[in-house]
N, C-alpha and C positions, 0 to 999 in steps of 0.2 A: 324549623319550628312551624307548626301549623298555625295559620291565621284563624281568627274567630269564625270567618265564613267557611273556610275549608274544614275546620273542626266540626262545625254544625252539619256539614254534608257528610263527613265521615260518620258521625253519630247516626245520621238519618239512614244511610245505606247499611250500616252495621246493625242497627236495630231491626231493620227488615230481615237481615240475615238470621237474627234470632228466631223470627217467626218461621223462616224456612227450615231451620234446624228441627223444629217441632215435627216437621214432616220427613225428617231423615236426610235432609240435604246438608252436607258438611260445608265448613268454611271454604275449603279448596274448590269444591264444585260451584259454590256461590260466586267466589271471586273469578273463577274461569268464565262463568256465564256473564258476569259483569264486564269482563274484558271484551267479549264478543260484542255486547250491546253498546258499550261505551264507544268502541271503535266505529261501529256503524253510525251512531248518533253524531260523532264529531266529523266523520266523513261527510255526512249529510249537511252539517253546518258549513263546512269548508266549501261545499259545492255551490253555495248561495252567495249573493253579494254581501259584503264587499270583497270576499275572497275569490269566488267564482273559479275554484280550482277543479280541474278534471280529476275524478277519483277512480275511474276505471271500474266502478261497481255498476253492473247492469241494473237498469231501473226496476226490473221486477224483483231484485234482491236487495234494494236499498232500505234505509231506515223507514221512510214513509210507507213502504209496502208492509211493514210490521204494524205501524200505528193505525193503519186503515182497517185492520182485521179485528174481529171480536175474539174473545177467549177461545171459543170452540175451533175457529179456523186457524188461530195463531200458532198452535203447536206444530201442526202439519207444515205450515209455511216456513216456520223457523227451522225445522229440520232440513227443508230444501235449501234454505239460505246457507246453512252451515256446510252442507255437502258441496254446493256449487262454488262457494267462495274459497273453500279449501283447495280448489284446483286452479286458482288464479295465481299469476306470477307475483314476485316482489313481496313487500311487507304484508300485503293483503292475504296472500296464500300462506305465509308463515304463521300469521295469527290464527287463521282458521284451519290449520293443518290437523287433520283427523279430529275435528271438533265434534262434540256430541252434546246433546241436550240432556242435562241432568235434572231439570225442573219438570217433573212429570205432571204437575197440576196446572192445567191451562190458565186457571184463574190467577195463580201466583205468578206465572210468567207474564200475564197481561198486566198485573200490578207493577212488576219490575220494569216493564217497558214504559208504563205511564210515569213512574217515578223518575226514570232517566230523562224522559221527554220533557219533564217540567223544568229542567235546568238547561241553561245555555252554557255548554262546556267550553266551547271555543272562545267565548267572551271572557272567560277567566284568564288571568295571566298564567304563564307557564308554571310558576311556583305554586299557585293555588291548586291547579290540576295535579301537579306532581305530589303535593302534600297529601291530597286526598288518597291517591292510589298507594303512596308509600305508607300512609296510615293504615290502610286496609291490609297491605302486605305484612306489616309488623303485627297486627292483630292476628292475622292468619298464622304467622310464625309462632306466636305466643300460645297457640292452641296445640299443646304438646301431644295431644292424641293423634294428630295428623302426621307428626314427624316432619312438618314443613320447616321447622327451625333450622334444619341442617342446611337449608338454602339461604338462610338469612344471617348475615354478619352484623353484629351491633353497630349502628351508625356512628356513635361517638368514636369507636375504635377506628373505623374506616376513615373518618374525617381526620383523626390525628395522624394516621399513616400518610395520607395524602399531604397533610400540612407539612410534615418533615421532609417529604420527597420533593416538594416544591416544583411541580411540573411546569414546563414552559410551553408557550404557543407553538403550533406547527410541529409537535412531537406526537408520535403514535403510542398507543397504550393497549395492552392485551390483558385479558383475564381468561385463562383456560378452564375455569370452573365458575362461571359468572353468576350462577344463581339468579336472583331477581335484579341484578345490575347495580348493587350498592356502590361498588368501586367506580364504575363509570360515572354515576351521578355526582359523587363527591369530587372526582377529578374535574368534571364539567363545571361544577359550582366553583371550585377553586380558581380555575382559569378565568371565568367570567367576573369573579369578585376581585381578583388581584391583578388583572391585566386589562388595559384598554385595547381591546381587540379591534383591528381594522376589518374591513369587509372580507378580505381573503382569509384572514385568520378565523373569522366566524364561520365561513364556509367550510374550512378545513376541520374545525371543531365539530361541526354538525354532520359532515359526511365522510371524513377520511381519518378521523382520529382513532376510533375504537374497533376492536375485534374481540369477540367473545365466543366461547363454546359452552354449551349446556346440554347434558345428555338426556335430561328428563324433559319430554316434549311440553308438558303443562307448565313447568318452570320457565322454559325458554320462551313460551308464549307470554307469560307474565313479565319477563324481562324486556321483551320487545315492546310491549305496551307501556311499560314503565319508561323506557327510553323515549318513545314517541310522545308521551305526555310531558316529558321534560325538554322537548324541542330537539331531540337527536334523531336525525333522519326525517323522512316525510312519507306521505302516503304512497308515493311512486318509487321510492328508492329501495335498493336491496338492504334488508336489515343487517346490522353488524354482528348478529348472533347466529352461530352455526349449531344446528341440532345434531351434535355428534360427540362421541367420546374423544376428547382432545388428545388423549394419550395414543389413540389409534389413528386420528385424523392426520393426513399429510398437508392439509391446508394450514397455512401460517408458518410452517417450518421453512426456515431460510429467509423469511420476510424481514427479520431483524427489527424488533420493536424497541422503542426508546425506553418504555417502562412496562413492566409486568407486575401487576398487583393482584393478589388472589388469596382466597381462603378455600383450598380444596376440600372435598367431602371428608368427613372424619373416619369413614370405614377404612380399616387398615389393610385388609387383604383384597386384592383384585380377584374377581371370580366371574365365571360365565355359567349360564343355565343351559344344561344339556338334557335331552330326553333319551332315556335308555330304551333298549329293545322292548322292554315290558311296558313302555309308555309312562314311566315314572320320571318326573322332572327333579333334577338335583343340581346343586351348585358345586362347581369344581374350581379350585384356585388355578390361576395361570399367571405367567410372567410376560410382560411386554418385551418382544424381541426387537430392540431398537439399536441400530448401529451407532447412533449418535449419543447413546447412554454410556455412562462409565461402567455400569454394572447391571446385570439382569436380576430382577427380584420380583416377587409377587406382592411386595409391600407397596401399596398404592401411594402412600405419602412420600416415600423415597423416590418413587417414579415421578411424581409431580415435581419434586424438587429438581430432579435432573431435567425434566421437561421444560421447566421455567427457564433454566439456563440456556437451553437450545433455542428458545424463542427470542432471546435478547440480541440486540446489536452488540458489537464488540465493546462499546462503551455504555451499554444499556444498564438500567438500574432496576432492582427487583425488591419487593417486599412480599413475603410468603408466610401465611399462618400455618404452623405445623404443631402436631401434638408432641409431648415430651419424648416419646419413643424415638423420634427422628434424631434427637440430640444424643441419645446414649446407646441405641441398639448396636450390638456387635455384628461381626461378620460383614455382610454387604453394607450395612449401615456405616460401619467404620470406614470402609473403602470409599463410599460416596462422600462422607464428611471430609476425608483427607483430600480428595479430588477438588471438592468445593473450596476448601481453604487454599489450595495451591493455585487453582486456575481463576478464581474470582477474589475480590476483596470483601470478605465477610466482616463487615465493620461494626454491626450493631445487632444485639438480640434483646428483644423486649419480652420478659417473663410475665405472662398474663395471669391474672387471678382466676380462680374458679368462679362459677356463677354467672359467666358472661354468655354462655352458649346454651341453646335449647337442648342439646344432647348432654345429659347428665354425666358427670364423671370425667369430663374433658379437661385436661390440663394442657394448655397451649402456649405458644410463643410466636413472636413475629421475627423472622430472620430477614435482615436487610443486607443485600450484597450488590456489588457492582461487577459487571462482567469485564473481562480484560483479555487482551491478546495473549497468544501462547508465550510462555516464558519458562526458562529453566529454574528460576527462583520463585518461591511462593509469593503470591500477591498479597495475601493476608498477613499483616504485620502485628495487628492487635485487634481484639474483639472487645467492644464495650457492651456491658450488660446493664440493663435497667430492670431492677426487681420490683415489679408492681404486684407481686403475689404474696410475699411474706407479710403477715399482719394486715392484709387487706381483705375485706369481706363484702362481697356483692351478691345480690340475688336478682332473679329475673322480674320480681314483682315489687317487693317492699323496699329494696335498696339497689336500684338499677345504677350501673355505672354511667356517669355523665361525662361530657366532653371536658369539663373542668377537672375531673379526676386524672386526666392525662396531661394537664398543663405542665407539671414538673418534668415529665418525660420529654415533652417538646422542648422545654428550656434546656434540659441537660443534653439532648441530642444536638442542639446548636445548629439548626439547619442553615443559618447564615454562613457558617464555616465549621463543618463537623471535624476539621483537622485541629481545631482549637477547642478542646473540651477539658473540663475539670471534673475530677472525681467527687462524689458526694456519698452520703449514707447509702443511697439506693443505686448509685451509678458507679461502676468500677470497670477497669480495663484489665484484660489478661492477654499476655503476649502470645504469639504463635507458638513459641517454644514452651510456654506454660501449658497450653492446650495439648500440644503434641506429646508432652510427657505424661498426660493423664491416661488412665486405663481406657482402652478402646477409643482414644482421641475423643473422649466424651466432652460434649459442649453443655452438659447438664450441670450448671454451676450455681450455687447459692452461698451466701455468706452471712445473711442476717439471721438473728435468733428469733424464732417464733414465740412471741410473748404469750400467746394464748395457751401454750403448753404448760406454763407455770403460774400465770397470773389469773387466779380464780375470780378476782373481783371484776375483771373486764371480759368475762366470757360473752360471746355473741348471744343474741336472742335464741331461744330454744328452736324456733323454726329454721333459723339459719344454721344452727348447730346440727340439726337433723339432716338438712340438705347436704351439708358438708360431709357428714358421716356416710350418707348414701353415695355421694360422688367418690369418696375415697374407696369405699367398698367395691363400687363398680369398676373403678380404675384398677384395683387389685385383682379382681376377677378377670379383667381383660388381660392383665399381665400373666396370670396363671394359664389362661387359655393359649397365649402365645408360646409359653414355655412348653406346654403339652404338645402343641403343634410342631414346634421345632424338634422336640425329642422324638416325636412320631415320624417325622419326615427326614430328620437328619439334615435340615437346611443349614448351609454354612452361614 
C-alpha cells in the first residue's frame, strides 16, 4: 500500500506523463525514460556522503552532467549518456541496454530532469521508492492500448500465492517469465516480514535468491529497476534478470531452484519471425526441441509448464498461472498432464475469475505442484480445487480484486499443514483415479451452479455484463481459431 508521501509523488510524475502524452509520448516511453533518469539520480546520491559508494559511472556521463545543461544542449548530451552507459558492465549496462531517447522536445526533457532532481530518492526508505515505481508500473499496465498488462500480474493474487507457499530463508526462487518482477517483490516482502533474518540471510536474499528471464528488453529493464528500488542487488552487482527467451536459454537449467513462481505470457502458440526471399516478414509456428521435455509442441503454455518442472530441485515447489486450455487440451496436452500427475505432486488448482488480467477473455488458473524423484507409482494422490470463478465478478476498474477476496482460499489451502484440509462449498478434492477416468485426463473441473444464469434479480452491472460477454466471445473465437489450426495442420 502506497504511503501518502509516495502517493503524492506517483501523482506528480504521472500528471507530468499526461502532459507528455499530448505530444505523442506513450506511458511506456515515459516510464522507460523515467527509469534511466531515476537510476542516474540515485547513483549520484549514493556517490555522496554518507554513502560515498563507487558507482562506476564516468563523471562526464553522471547526473550532474545533465543538470548543468540547458534545454538546447541537454538532448544531445542525453543521447551520448544513453549510448555510452549501455556499453558498461553489470546492472548499469543492463538498464541502459539499447536505450533510446523518446522525448524529442528538449524543454520537456529539461522539465523531467528538474522534477526528478527536486526529490531526494535515496533518502526515502525502500518501501516508499518501491511504492512509487510499482504504482507507475500498475498505471502503465492499466493502459490497455499499450498491451503492457500482459507483463503485469495482479499484486493481490501474487501476494496470496506467496502466502500459501511460505518461502523460507536461504532458498532460491526463479521466474522464467518475470515481467516487471512482481513475484520477486512479494517473495522478498514475505521473507522480511515473517522472518528475523540474520546478516548472512539478508545478504543471500539480496544477492543470491532470485533468477529471472524476460524476453522483452524494455520490460526486463523495468524489472531490474523495480528490484533495485526494492533493495535487491546494488549498483555494481550483476542483475538477476536475463534478457532471453527462457524456453531457449540454457542458463538456469540444472540449477535446481527451491521455488518457481510464474505467470507466463498468454500467447498460446510459439512463433518466430522470418523474412522471405521477397523481403516479406511473416510469423511461423515452431516447437521447442528439448530433450528434457516430456513432449514436443508449439503450445507455449504447455512448454512453460514443462520448463518449470525442469527448473525445480527434486523437492522444489511451483505455482504456475495457466489458461484453461492447459487443463483440457487433448493430444500433447493430455500427455503432459499425465506426466505431470505421475512425476510431481499436483496438489492444488485455484480456478481464477475473469476480469483479473489486462488481456480480455482470459480464463486462468494457478497450478501448485511439488517436484519429486523418479518413481514407478504416480506421486499425485488427490488434487484439491478452489473455485474462485463461479458467481464471482471482478473488473479492472470498478471492482478490482483485493487481497481480502483471497482470504478464504488461503484458509482452505491450510499452508500450516496442507495435508490436513477440509472440503467446503468452494473447495473440493478429486482423486488421481477420478481425474484419470475423465476424458483426455481433463483437469477442467467445476461443480458450483452459476446463479447468474437463472437469477435475474442479481444480474451484475451492465458494464460488468458487457465486459463478461466480450471476454466470453473472445475466448470462444480463440477456441475456434485453435480448432481450425489443428484441422489445417493435423497436429496430434
